[in-house]
C-alpha positions as CSV (number, residue, x, y, z in Angstrom):
1,M,-2.9,26.8,27.4
2,N,-4.2,26.2,30.8
3,R,-4.6,22.8,32.7
4,Y,-7.9,22.1,31.6
5,E,-7.0,22.8,27.8
6,F,-4.0,20.4,28.4
7,I,-6.0,17.7,29.9
8,S,-8.8,18.0,27.2
9,A,-6.1,18.0,24.3
10,L,-4.5,14.9,25.9
11,R,-7.8,13.2,26.3
12,T,-8.7,13.9,22.5
13,A,-5.5,12.7,21.5
14,L,-5.8,9.4,23.3
15,T,-9.4,8.6,22.8
16,G,-9.8,5.8,19.9
17,K,-6.1,5.0,20.0
18,V,-5.8,3.2,23.4
19,P,-8.4,1.5,25.4
20,A,-10.8,3.8,27.4
21,T,-9.4,2.4,30.8
22,T,-5.8,3.6,29.7
23,V,-7.1,7.1,28.5
24,E,-9.1,7.4,31.8
25,D,-5.8,6.1,34.0
26,N,-3.6,8.6,32.2
27,I,-5.9,11.7,32.3
28,H,-6.2,11.0,36.2
29,Y,-2.4,10.6,36.6
30,Y,-1.7,14.0,34.8
31,E,-4.7,15.8,36.6
32,E,-3.1,14.5,40.0
33,Y,0.4,15.4,38.8
34,I,-0.5,18.9,37.9
35,E,-2.2,19.4,41.2
36,I,0.7,18.0,43.4
37,Q,3.0,20.5,41.4
38,L,0.8,23.3,42.0
39,R,0.4,22.6,45.8
40,Q,4.2,22.6,45.9
41,G,4.2,26.3,44.8
42,K,5.0,25.8,41.0
43,R,3.1,28.0,38.5
44,E,0.6,26.4,36.2
45,E,2.5,27.7,33.1
46,E,5.9,26.2,34.6
47,V,4.2,22.8,35.0
48,L,2.6,22.5,31.8
49,E,5.7,23.4,30.0
50,A,7.7,20.8,31.7
51,L,5.1,18.3,30.4
52,G,5.4,19.5,27.0
53,D,2.9,19.2,24.2
54,P,-0.2,17.0,25.1
55,R,-0.2,15.4,21.7
56,L,3.4,14.5,21.8
57,L,2.8,12.9,25.4
58,A,-0.2,11.0,23.9
59,K,2.0,9.5,21.1
60,T,4.3,8.3,23.9
61,I,1.6,6.8,25.8
62,I,0.1,5.0,22.7
63,E,3.5,3.6,21.7
64,A,4.0,2.5,25.5
65,N,0.5,0.8,25.3
66,K,1.2,-1.0,21.9
67,Y,4.6,-2.4,23.6
68,A,2.7,-3.4,26.7
69,E,0.1,-5.3,24.6
70,G,2.8,-7.0,22.5
71,M,1.4,-5.5,19.4
72,D,2.8,-3.4,16.4
73,T,-0.3,-1.4,16.0
74,Y,-3.3,-0.9,18.1
75,G,-6.8,-2.2,16.8
76,A,-7.6,-4.3,13.8
77,E,-4.6,-3.2,11.5
78,G,-1.6,-5.4,10.8
79,Y,0.5,-7.1,13.4
80,G,4.0,-6.5,11.8
81,E,6.2,-8.8,10.2
82,V,8.3,-11.6,11.4
83,P,11.6,-10.2,12.3
84,P,14.6,-10.9,10.1
85,S,17.1,-13.4,11.0
86,G,20.1,-11.9,13.0
87,S,17.7,-9.4,14.7
88,G,17.9,-11.2,18.1
89,K,14.1,-11.7,18.2
90,G,13.3,-15.4,17.2
91,F,10.1,-16.8,15.8
92,W,8.8,-18.2,19.1
93,Q,9.2,-14.7,20.8
94,W,7.5,-13.0,17.9
95,Y,4.8,-15.7,18.1
96,Q,4.2,-15.3,21.8
97,E,3.8,-11.5,21.3
98,R,0.8,-11.9,19.1
99,P,-2.8,-11.8,20.4
100,A,-4.5,-14.9,21.4
101,W,-7.0,-14.9,18.7
102,L,-4.1,-14.9,16.1
103,H,-2.6,-17.8,17.7
104,T,-5.8,-19.6,17.2
105,I,-5.8,-18.7,13.6
106,M,-2.3,-19.8,13.1
107,S,-2.8,-23.2,14.9
108,V,-5.9,-24.0,12.8
109,L,-3.9,-23.1,9.5
110,A,-0.9,-25.3,10.7
111,A,-3.1,-28.1,11.4
112,A,-4.9,-28.1,8.0
113,L,-1.4,-27.8,6.4
114,I,-0.2,-30.8,8.0
115,L,-3.4,-32.6,7.3
116,F,-3.2,-31.7,3.5
117,V,0.3,-33.0,3.3
118,V,-0.3,-36.2,5.1
119,F,-3.3,-37.1,2.9
120,T,-1.4,-35.9,-0.2
121,V,1.5,-38.1,0.7
122,L,-0.9,-41.0,1.5
123,Q,-2.8,-40.7,-1.8
124,A,0.6,-40.6,-3.6
125,L,1.7,-43.8,-1.9
126,F,-1.8,-45.6,-1.9
127,P,-0.9,-47.8,-4.9
128,F,2.5,-48.8,-3.7
129,I,0.9,-49.6,-0.4
130,L,-1.9,-51.5,-2.2
131,V,0.8,-53.6,-4.4
132,I,2.7,-54.6,-1.2
133,I,-0.4,-55.8,0.6
134,L,-1.6,-57.5,-2.4
135,A,1.9,-59.2,-2.9
136,T,2.0,-60.4,0.4
137,W,-1.4,-61.9,0.4
138,V,-0.6,-63.8,-2.8
139,Y,2.9,-64.7,-1.4
140,R,0.9,-66.2,1.8
141,L,-1.6,-67.9,-0.4
142,I,1.0,-69.5,-2.5
143,R,2.9,-70.8,0.6
144,Q,-0.1,-72.1,2.1
145,F,-0.8,-74.4,-1.1
146,H,2.7,-75.5,-1.3
147,S,2.8,-76.6,2.3
C-alpha cells in the first residue's frame, strides 16, 4: 500500500461516520505527517507501517469524535442509557453530555408530566376544596345572622 491508497482508505472509512470537517482535518493531518516523515529520510513503507491499518485508525478517530461530542453513537442512532448507580457518573453528568435538542425534548416532557400531576391532584382534591369553601361561606353567613 502506498500513501495515496492509505489516505484513500482512511477517507473511505471516515466518510459518513464523522462530520465532513473532521474527515478533511484528519486527512490533511495524515498527509502532512507522512510528508514530514518522508522529508526526514524515512521510507514510505516504514511510515505507513508505523501508522498501521487505516481502517483501525479511522475507528479510533470515530470513537474520539463520539467522545468529543458527548455522544454514545454518531448520527440519529440511540444515545445510550443512564449509567447504573455506583458507576461514578451521575444523572446530571449524563444529562449534560446529551445534545441540546434532546435537552429540549426532555424539558418539554418533564413540564408535561408536572402539569399532568398537578391537574390530576387538583381534580382529585376539587370536591374537598369546594366543601371547605362552602362550609366557610355558610359559617360566615350564620355568624352574620346571629350577630
